KEKE-3310 file (N, C-alpha, C; in steps of 0.2 Angstrom, whole numbers, plus 5000, padded with zeros to 4 digits):
npx = (5004:5002:5011:5006:4991:4984:4975:4963:4953:4945:4935:4937:4928:4918:4925:4927:4915:4910:4918:4914:4901:4903:4910:4903:4900:4908:4909:4907:4908:4892:4884:4872:4876:4885:4878:4870:4881:4883:4872:4873:4885:4880:4870:4877:4885:4876:4870:4881:4880:4883:4880:4875:4878:4874:4884:4882:4889:4893:4905:4917:4927:4943:4955:4957:4960:4949:4933:4937:4935:4921:4906:4903:4894:4895:4894:4898:4899:4897:4902:4898:4899:4891:4901:4902:4903:4907:4904:4895:4886:4885:4887:4902:4915:4928:4944:4947:4949:4950:4946:4946:4940:4940:4925:4921:4925:4935:4927:4929:4933:4931:4937:4943:4954:4956:4944:4939:4944:4949:4937:4930:4939:4937:4923:4924:4932:4923:4913:4919:4924:4912:4906:4915:4920:4934:4935:4944:4946:4954:4951:4938:4930:4929:4922:4924:4917:4923:4919:4921:4935:4943:4941:4951:4953:4942:4932:4940:4945:4934:4930:4941:4941:4929:4932:4943:4937:4927:4935:4939:4945:4955:4965:4972:4972:4968:4970:4964:4970:4969:4973:4974:4983:4996:5013:5024:5036:5053:5058:5046:5041:5040:5049:5050:5064:5071:5069:5074:5083:5081:5070:5061:5062:5052:5035:5027:5024:5015:5013:5015:5012:5016:5017:5027:5021:5016:5023:5021:5008:5012:5021:5013:5003:5011:5016:5004:5000:5011:5009:5004:5012:5016:5015:5024:5029:5032:5037:5036:5040:5037:5043:5037:5023:5023:5025:5037:5037:5026:5018:5015:5004:4992:4979:4965:4971:4979:4973:4971:4984:4987:4978:4984:4983:4989:4991:4990:4993:4988:4993:4995:5004:4999:5000:5013:5015:5004:4998:4986:4980:4968:4963:4952:4954:4956:4950:4941:4948:4961:4966:4975:4969:4974:4984:4976:4968:4977:4981:4969:4967:4978:4976:4965:4970:4980:4971:4964:4975:4979:4967:4967:4980:4979:4983:4994:4989:4991:4995:4988:4997:4999:4988:4992:4993:4982)
npy = (4994:5012:5024:5033:5043:5052:5068:5069:5076:5068:5053:5038:5028:5030:5028:5015:5010:5013:5006:4993:4993:4994:4982:4970:4961:4956:4969:4971:4977:4982:4975:4972:4974:4984:4994:4996:5001:5013:5020:5021:5029:5040:5045:5048:5058:5068:5070:5077:5089:5090:5091:5078:5071:5058:5052:5043:5032:5022:5011:5002:4990:4991:4989:4985:4969:4962:4958:4961:4968:4969:4978:4990:4997:5011:5021:5036:5044:5061:5074:5090:5107:5123:5137:5152:5170:5177:5190:5195:5185:5179:5167:5159:5157:5146:5140:5122:5108:5091:5076:5059:5042:5025:5015:5002:4984:4970:4954:4944:4947:4956:4968:4977:4985:4988:4995:5001:5007:5019:5025:5027:5036:5047:5050:5054:5066:5073:5075:5083:5094:5098:5103:5113:5123:5130:5147:5155:5148:5145:5137:5127:5112:5095:5080:5063:5047:5034:5023:5007:5006:4994:4988:4994:5007:5015:5023:5034:5038:5042:5053:5062:5064:5071:5083:5088:5090:5099:5110:5112:5121:5113:5112:5102:5084:5071:5055:5043:5029:5013:5013:5008:4998:4992:4988:4985:4977:4975:4974:4972:4979:4979:4984:4992:4987:4998:5007:5002:5004:5017:5020:5017:5000:4995:4993:5005:5018:5031:5034:5047:5050:5057:5064:5071:5083:5088:5094:5105:5102:5089:5094:5103:5094:5085:5093:5096:5082:5079:5086:5077:5070:5057:5050:5043:5050:5047:5053:5052:5057:5054:5052:5054:5051:5040:5028:5021:5015:5005:5001:5013:5018:5013:5017:5029:5041:5040:5041:5055:5060:5056:5064:5076:5083:5089:5077:5066:5051:5045:5032:5016:5008:4997:4981:4980:4979:4974:4959:4954:4959:4960:4948:4935:4937:4951:4959:4967:4964:4964:4977:4991:5001:5012:5017:5019:5029:5039:5042:5046:5058:5065:5066:5073:5085:5088:5091:5102:5111:5112:5118:5131:5136:5136:5132:5134:5141:5130:5126:5113:5098:5091:5078:5061:5048:5033)
npz = (5000:4998:5006:5021:5024:5013:5011:5001:4988:4979:4980:4987:4990:4981:4969:4970:4970:4957:4949:4953:4948:4935:4931:4932:4923:4907:4894:4880:4862:4856:4865:4877:4890:4889:4885:4897:4905:4898:4901:4915:4916:4910:4918:4930:4925:4921:4934:4939:4933:4920:4902:4892:4877:4865:4853:4839:4827:4812:4806:4796:4803:4800:4806:4821:4829:4835:4828:4815:4799:4800:4800:4811:4825:4834:4850:4856:4872:4875:4885:4890:4897:4899:4897:4905:4906:4921:4925:4915:4912:4900:4887:4884:4871:4871:4868:4867:4879:4879:4888:4890:4892:4888:4887:4884:4885:4882:4875:4884:4897:4913:4914:4924:4927:4913:4906:4917:4928:4923:4918:4930:4937:4927:4930:4943:4941:4933:4943:4953:4946:4942:4953:4957:4948:4940:4941:4933:4922:4906:4896:4889:4894:4888:4891:4887:4885:4877:4864:4856:4857:4860:4848:4839:4842:4838:4842:4847:4835:4827:4835:4834:4820:4819:4826:4818:4806:4809:4812:4825:4839:4846:4860:4867:4870:4882:4886:4897:4902:4909:4925:4937:4942:4952:4957:4969:4969:4965:4948:4943:4933:4916:4901:4885:4874:4869:4880:4891:4906:4906:4913:4929:4936:4944:4946:4951:4947:4938:4921:4909:4892:4878:4861:4848:4846:4858:4868:4878:4883:4889:4899:4907:4912:4919:4929:4936:4940:4948:4960:4969:4981:4985:4973:4961:4945:4928:4913:4895:4879:4862:4846:4829:4830:4838:4830:4830:4842:4846:4857:4863:4857:4860:4863:4864:4862:4851:4838:4838:4838:4826:4818:4820:4832:4848:4860:4874:4884:4899:4910:4918:4912:4906:4898:4901:4914:4920:4923:4921:4910:4897:4901:4909:4923:4926:4937:4950:4962:4959:4958:4965:4976:4984:4976:4964:4969:4971:4958:4952:4959:4955:4942:4941:4947:4936:4926:4931:4932:4918:4913:4920:4916:4903:4885:4872:4856:4843:4827:4820:4816:4800:4796:4798:4786:4785)
capx = (5000:5005:5013:5003:4984:4983:4968:4961:4946:4942:4932:4939:4923:4914:4929:4927:4908:4909:4921:4910:4895:4905:4913:4899:4901:4911:4905:4910:4904:4885:4881:4867:4880:4889:4873:4869:4886:4882:4866:4876:4889:4876:4866:4881:4888:4871:4869:4886:4879:4886:4876:4878:4876:4876:4886:4882:4891:4895:4912:4920:4933:4949:4962:4957:4959:4942:4928:4940:4931:4914:4903:4902:4891:4898:4891:4903:4896:4901:4899:4900:4896:4892:4906:4899:4907:4904:4902:4889:4882:4885:4891:4909:4918:4935:4948:4945:4953:4946:4948:4942:4942:4935:4920:4920:4930:4935:4922:4931:4936:4927:4940:4943:4959:4955:4947:4934:4948:4950:4931:4929:4943:4934:4917:4926:4934:4917:4909:4922:4924:4905:4905:4919:4923:4939:4933:4949:4948:4956:4949:4932:4932:4924:4923:4921:4917:4924:4917:4925:4943:4945:4941:4955:4953:4938:4929:4944:4946:4928:4930:4947:4939:4924:4936:4947:4932:4924:4940:4938:4951:4957:4972:4975:4967:4970:4966:4965:4970:4972:4975:4974:4987:5003:5017:5030:5041:5058:5058:5039:5040:5044:5051:5053:5071:5074:5069:5077:5088:5080:5064:5061:5060:5047:5029:5023:5023:5011:5016:5012:5015:5014:5021:5032:5017:5013:5028:5018:5003:5015:5024:5008:5000:5016:5016:4998:5001:5017:5007:5003:5020:5018:5014:5030:5027:5037:5035:5039:5038:5039:5043:5034:5017:5024:5025:5043:5036:5018:5015:5013:4999:4987:4973:4961:4975:4983:4970:4972:4991:4987:4974:4988:4982:4992:4987:4994:4990:4990:4993:4999:5008:4995:5003:5020:5015:4998:4998:4979:4978:4964:4962:4946:4956:4956:4945:4941:4952:4968:4968:4978:4965:4977:4987:4971:4965:4982:4981:4963:4968:4983:4973:4960:4975:4982:4966:4964:4981:4978:4961:4969:4985:4978:4988:4995:4987:4996:4993:4988:5001:4996:4986:4996:4989:4981)
capy = (5000:5018:5027:5039:5044:5059:5071:5070:5078:5062:5049:5031:5024:5031:5025:5008:5009:5014:5000:4987:4993:4993:4976:4965:4956:4960:4974:4972:4981:4980:4971:4974:4976:4990:4999:4997:5005:5019:5023:5022:5034:5046:5047:5051:5064:5073:5072:5081:5095:5090:5090:5072:5069:5052:5052:5036:5031:5016:5010:4995:4989:4990:4989:4981:4962:4960:4960:4964:4968:4969:4985:4991:5004:5014:5026:5039:5049:5067:5078:5097:5111:5129:5141:5158:5175:5178:5197:5196:5179:5177:5161:5161:5152:5146:5134:5116:5102:5084:5071:5054:5035:5020:5012:4995:4979:4964:4950:4938:4950:4962:4975:4982:4990:4990:5002:5003:5011:5026:5028:5029:5042:5052:5052:5059:5072:5076:5077:5088:5100:5101:5106:5118:5125:5136:5154:5158:5144:5147:5132:5123:5105:5090:5073:5058:5040:5032:5016:5003:5006:4987:4986:4997:5014:5018:5029:5040:5040:5046:5060:5066:5066:5076:5089:5090:5092:5105:5115:5114:5124:5109:5113:5096:5078:5067:5048:5040:5022:5008:5018:5005:4992:4994:4982:4988:4973:4976:4970:4971:4984:4978:4990:4990:4987:5005:5011:4999:5008:5024:5021:5012:4993:4994:4996:5009:5024:5032:5037:5052:5048:5061:5064:5077:5089:5088:5096:5109:5098:5084:5097:5105:5088:5083:5098:5094:5076:5079:5088:5071:5068:5050:5046:5044:5051:5047:5056:5050:5060:5049:5055:5051:5049:5033:5023:5017:5011:5004:5001:5020:5020:5008:5020:5033:5047:5040:5045:5063:5061:5055:5070:5082:5087:5088:5073:5061:5045:5044:5025:5012:5005:4991:4974:4980:4979:4971:4952:4952:4963:4956:4941:4935:4939:4958:4960:4972:4962:4965:4984:4994:5007:5017:5019:5022:5035:5045:5043:5050:5064:5068:5067:5079:5091:5089:5094:5109:5115:5114:5123:5137:5138:5136:5129:5139:5139:5127:5124:5106:5095:5088:5071:5055:5043:5027)
capz = (5000:4998:5013:5023:5023:5011:5011:4994:4986:4976:4985:4986:4990:4975:4964:4970:4968:4950:4946:4955:4944:4928:4930:4934:4917:4902:4891:4873:4858:4854:4870:4882:4896:4887:4885:4904:4908:4895:4905:4922:4916:4908:4924:4934:4922:4922:4941:4941:4930:4913:4897:4889:4870:4862:4846:4836:4820:4810:4803:4795:4807:4796:4810:4827:4828:4836:4823:4809:4793:4801:4801:4819:4827:4841:4853:4861:4876:4875:4890:4890:4902:4896:4900:4905:4909:4928:4925:4911:4912:4893:4886:4881:4867:4873:4866:4871:4881:4879:4892:4889:4894:4884:4891:4882:4887:4877:4877:4889:4903:4916:4912:4930:4925:4906:4907:4922:4932:4920:4918:4937:4937:4923:4934:4949:4938:4931:4949:4957:4942:4942:4960:4959:4941:4941:4938:4929:4917:4900:4891:4890:4895:4885:4893:4882:4886:4870:4862:4851:4858:4859:4841:4835:4844:4833:4845:4847:4828:4825:4838:4831:4814:4819:4828:4812:4800:4811:4813:4832:4842:4852:4862:4869:4872:4887:4886:4903:4900:4914:4930:4944:4944:4954:4959:4972:4969:4960:4942:4941:4927:4910:4897:4879:4874:4868:4885:4897:4910:4907:4918:4934:4934:4949:4943:4955:4944:4933:4915:4904:4886:4872:4855:4846:4845:4864:4873:4883:4886:4894:4905:4912:4915:4924:4935:4940:4943:4953:4966:4973:4983:4985:4967:4956:4939:4923:4906:4889:4872:4857:4839:4823:4833:4841:4826:4832:4848:4845:4863:4865:4853:4861:4867:4860:4860:4845:4832:4839:4836:4818:4815:4820:4838:4854:4864:4878:4887:4906:4910:4922:4907:4903:4899:4903:4921:4923:4920:4920:4904:4892:4904:4914:4929:4926:4941:4955:4967:4957:4958:4971:4977:4986:4970:4959:4972:4970:4951:4951:4962:4951:4935:4943:4947:4930:4922:4933:4929:4911:4912:4922:4913:4896:4881:4866:4850:4839:4820:4820:4811:4795:4798:4794:4782:4789)
cpx = (5004:5006:5008:4995:4983:4976:4967:4954:4942:4940:4933:4933:4918:4918:4928:4919:4907:4912:4917:4904:4897:4908:4909:4899:4905:4906:4908:4905:4897:4882:4876:4871:4883:4884:4870:4874:4885:4877:4869:4880:4885:4873:4871:4884:4882:4870:4875:4886:4881:4880:4879:4874:4878:4878:4886:4885:4893:4901:4914:4926:4939:4956:4962:4957:4952:4937:4931:4936:4924:4912:4901:4898:4893:4894:4896:4898:4900:4898:4902:4897:4897:4897:4904:4904:4903:4901:4896:4884:4882:4889:4897:4911:4925:4938:4946:4950:4948:4950:4943:4944:4937:4931:4920:4926:4930:4929:4923:4934:4931:4930:4940:4948:4958:4948:4942:4938:4948:4943:4929:4933:4939:4927:4919:4929:4928:4913:4912:4923:4917:4903:4909:4923:4928:4936:4937:4951:4949:4954:4942:4934:4926:4926:4920:4922:4917:4921:4922:4933:4946:4945:4945:4955:4948:4934:4933:4945:4940:4928:4935:4944:4934:4928:4940:4942:4929:4929:4940:4945:4953:4964:4975:4969:4971:4966:4968:4964:4973:4976:4976:4978:4994:5006:5023:5036:5046:5057:5051:5037:5043:5044:5053:5060:5074:5074:5072:5083:5086:5074:5065:5059:5055:5041:5024:5022:5017:5014:5012:5016:5012:5019:5025:5028:5014:5017:5024:5012:5006:5017:5018:5004:5005:5016:5010:4998:5006:5015:5005:5010:5021:5017:5020:5027:5032:5033:5039:5036:5041:5039:5039:5027:5017:5025:5031:5042:5028:5015:5012:5007:4992:4981:4970:4965:4978:4980:4970:4979:4990:4983:4978:4987:4987:4988:4992:4989:4992:4989:4997:5004:5005:4999:5010:5021:5010:4997:4991:4976:4975:4963:4955:4948:4957:4950:4946:4947:4959:4970:4971:4974:4968:4981:4982:4969:4970:4982:4975:4964:4973:4981:4968:4965:4978:4977:4965:4969:4981:4972:4963:4975:4984:4984:4988:4992:4992:4992:4993:4993:4997:4994:4990:4991:4988:4986)
cpy = (5006:5021:5033:5039:5051:5061:5073:5072:5072:5057:5042:5027:5024:5028:5018:5006:5009:5008:4994:4987:4991:4986:4970:4959:4960:4964:4976:4976:4978:4976:4975:4977:4982:4996:5001:5002:5012:5023:5025:5028:5041:5049:5051:5058:5070:5075:5077:5088:5096:5088:5084:5071:5062:5053:5045:5036:5024:5016:5003:4995:4987:4989:4984:4973:4959:4962:4963:4963:4969:4977:4985:4997:5005:5020:5030:5044:5055:5072:5085:5101:5118:5133:5149:5163:5177:5185:5198:5191:5176:5171:5162:5155:5152:5140:5128:5111:5096:5079:5065:5047:5031:5016:5004:4991:4974:4959:4945:4941:4956:4968:4979:4987:4993:4990:5005:5008:5018:5029:5030:5036:5048:5054:5056:5066:5076:5079:5083:5095:5103:5105:5113:5120:5130:5142:5157:5153:5147:5143:5129:5116:5101:5084:5068:5051:5037:5025:5013:5004:4999:4985:4990:5005:5018:5023:5035:5042:5044:5053:5064:5068:5071:5083:5092:5093:5099:5111:5117:5116:5119:5109:5107:5090:5074:5060:5045:5032:5017:5012:5015:5000:4994:4988:4985:4983:4975:4971:4968:4975:4981:4984:4988:4991:4994:5009:5008:5003:5015:5026:5016:5005:4991:4997:4999:5016:5025:5036:5042:5051:5053:5061:5070:5083:5091:5091:5100:5105:5092:5088:5100:5100:5085:5087:5097:5087:5075:5083:5083:5068:5061:5046:5048:5045:5051:5049:5053:5054:5056:5053:5051:5048:5042:5028:5018:5013:5010:5003:5008:5022:5017:5011:5025:5040:5046:5042:5052:5064:5061:5061:5076:5086:5085:5083:5068:5056:5045:5036:5022:5007:4998:4984:4974:4979:4974:4964:4950:4955:4958:4949:4941:4937:4947:4960:4965:4971:4963:4972:4986:5001:5013:5021:5023:5029:5041:5047:5048:5057:5068:5070:5073:5086:5093:5093:5101:5113:5117:5119:5130:5140:5140:5133:5134:5136:5136:5124:5117:5103:5092:5080:5066:5051:5036:5021)
cpz = (5000:5005:5014:5021:5020:5011:5004:4993:4983:4981:4983:4986:4984:4969:4964:4968:4960:4947:4947:4950:4937:4926:4932:4929:4912:4898:4884:4868:4856:4859:4875:4888:4895:4888:4892:4907:4905:4900:4912:4921:4914:4914:4928:4932:4923:4929:4943:4937:4923:4908:4893:4882:4868:4855:4843:4829:4818:4806:4802:4799:4802:4800:4816:4825:4830:4831:4817:4803:4794:4801:4808:4820:4834:4843:4858:4865:4877:4880:4890:4896:4899:4900:4899:4908:4916:4928:4921:4911:4905:4892:4882:4877:4868:4869:4870:4873:4881:4883:4891:4891:4890:4889:4890:4885:4881:4880:4883:4896:4906:4915:4918:4928:4918:4904:4913:4927:4930:4920:4925:4939:4934:4927:4940:4946:4936:4938:4952:4953:4942:4948:4961:4952:4942:4937:4933:4923:4910:4894:4893:4890:4892:4888:4889:4885:4879:4870:4857:4852:4857:4852:4836:4836:4839:4836:4845:4840:4825:4828:4835:4824:4814:4821:4822:4807:4802:4813:4821:4835:4848:4853:4864:4871:4877:4887:4893:4902:4905:4919:4937:4946:4946:4957:4962:4972:4964:4954:4940:4935:4921:4906:4890:4878:4873:4875:4892:4900:4910:4911:4923:4932:4940:4946:4948:4953:4939:4927:4911:4898:4881:4866:4854:4846:4852:4870:4879:4887:4891:4900:4910:4915:4920:4930:4939:4944:4949:4959:4971:4975:4983:4979:4962:4949:4934:4917:4900:4883:4867:4850:4835:4826:4835:4837:4827:4838:4849:4852:4866:4862:4855:4865:4862:4859:4853:4839:4832:4837:4828:4815:4816:4827:4843:4858:4868:4881:4895:4908:4916:4918:4904:4904:4901:4910:4923:4920:4919:4914:4899:4895:4908:4921:4930:4930:4947:4960:4965:4957:4965:4971:4980:4980:4965:4962:4971:4963:4949:4953:4957:4944:4936:4943:4940:4925:4924:4931:4922:4910:4914:4918:4906:4892:4875:4860:4845:4833:4820:4814:4806:4797:4794:4791:4786:4786)
residu = (MET:MET:ARG:GLY:VAL:PRO:ARG:PHE:GLU:THR:ASP:ILE:ASP:ARG:ILE:ARG:GLU:HIS:ILE:THR:GLU:LEU:THR:ARG:VAL:PRO:ARG:PRO:CYS:HIS:SER:VAL:GLU:LEU:GLU:PHE:CYS:ARG:GLN:TYR:VAL:THR:ARG:LEU:LEU:GLU:GLU:SER:GLY:TRP:ILE:VAL:ARG:ARG:HIS:GLN:TRP:SER:GLU:VAL:ASN:ASP:PHE:GLY:GLU:LEU:ASN:PHE:GLY:GLU:SER:LEU:THR:GLY:ILE:ASN:LEU:VAL:ALA:THR:ARG:PRO:THR:THR:ASP:GLU:ALA:THR:GLY:ALA:THR:MET:SER:LEU:PRO:ARG:LEU:CYS:VAL:GLY:ALA:HIS:LEU:ASP:SER:ARG:PRO:ASP:THR:PRO:GLY:ALA:ASP:ASP:ASN:ALA:SER:ALA:VAL:ALA:ALA:LEU:LEU:GLU:ILE:ALA:ARG:LEU:LEU:GLY:GLU:ASP:TRP:PRO:ALA:ASP:ALA:GLN:LEU:GLU:LEU:GLU:LEU:VAL:ALA:PHE:ASP:LEU:GLU:GLU:ASN:GLY:MET:LEU:GLY:GLY:ARG:GLU:HIS:ALA:ARG:LEU:ALA:ARG:GLU:ALA:GLY:THR:ASP:LEU:ARG:GLY:MET:ILE:SER:LEU:GLU:MET:LEU:GLY:TYR:CYS:ASP:HIS:ARG:PRO:ASN:SER:GLN:GLN:LEU:PRO:ARG:SER:LEU:ALA:GLY:LEU:TYR:PRO:ASP:THR:GLY:ASP:PHE:ILE:ALA:ILE:ILE:GLY:ASN:GLN:ASN:SER:THR:GLU:LEU:ILE:GLU:VAL:ALA:ARG:GLN:GLY:MET:SER:THR:ILE:ARG:GLN:LEU:PRO:VAL:GLU:THR:LEU:GLN:VAL:PRO:GLU:ASN:GLY:THR:LEU:LEU:GLN:ALA:THR:ARG:LEU:SER:ASP:HIS:SER:PRO:PHE:TRP:ASP:ALA:GLY:PHE:PRO:ALA:LEU:MET:ILE:THR:ASP:THR:SER:PHE:LEU:ARG:ASN:PRO:HIS:TYR:HIS:GLN:ALA:SER:ASP:SER:LEU:GLU:THR:LEU:ASP:PHE:ALA:PHE:LEU:HIS:ALA:VAL:THR:GLU:GLY:SER:LEU:ASN:ALA:VAL:ARG:HIS:LEU:LEU:ILE:ALA:GLY:LEU:PRO:GLU:ALA:ARG:PRO:LEU:GLU:PRO:THR:SER:ASP)
# end
């Protein structure tokens, strides 16, 4: 367990309750169970004061190993809140920050770490910012529960496409991806060969991973997460949208990289640490809730830092071809 009993805004009991509800059974694409989870997430977001829109689309899966070649229908949940000028009450149009987590799981796993842990964190961020929105925010915030991530990041790809086509002033995107697995034993952290010796071999840190277009986004997020003293934070910036290190692309941030937007992933490093990845054993009991609590608090602080500090306007890089 992590040392000390920190005083956090985020509620560990709520986090545990969310994961319990989301992991009763697997929630793969097109399933009744996934729709139940959508309704659960929608209700909690609306109770926290967010306006939730269901965006439905269909796409042939030309990438993911699950249901490859099939026409799939996905539903992203997109939550927003009006940004108003306190002096006049007028609605303001501000540049945007997007924070998301995928809601779906693979068919053979309850997906406690992958990705109920991150959805629970997203719901806590929504609750606390709904109660106490920073008056000096420089960005508007969009929260997204992505669908079809397990089928090749299709939910992220759809949302990035819409932002690109609409000319959205999207200053940054954060994907919360597997936040709750921690192992304090030496040599519990695997590393790609190119990173061996550059990062700890103990799996007790949280990682922030961005691309060549995400320098300031990484740094401001790191500053926010580093406010949690007992939480080790490691950062990695990859060139060429992570194509040379494919493990860094395995979440909904990578379609935003490919669309030219600054984006990053916050993660416990997935299969490089968690032996239950994509297994039936990825259950509530395998999570380290002290670690997840600290990561959730750090993620909240990172989002607050970004909202208040803002991010510079950056001309999106030209999208890469599929």
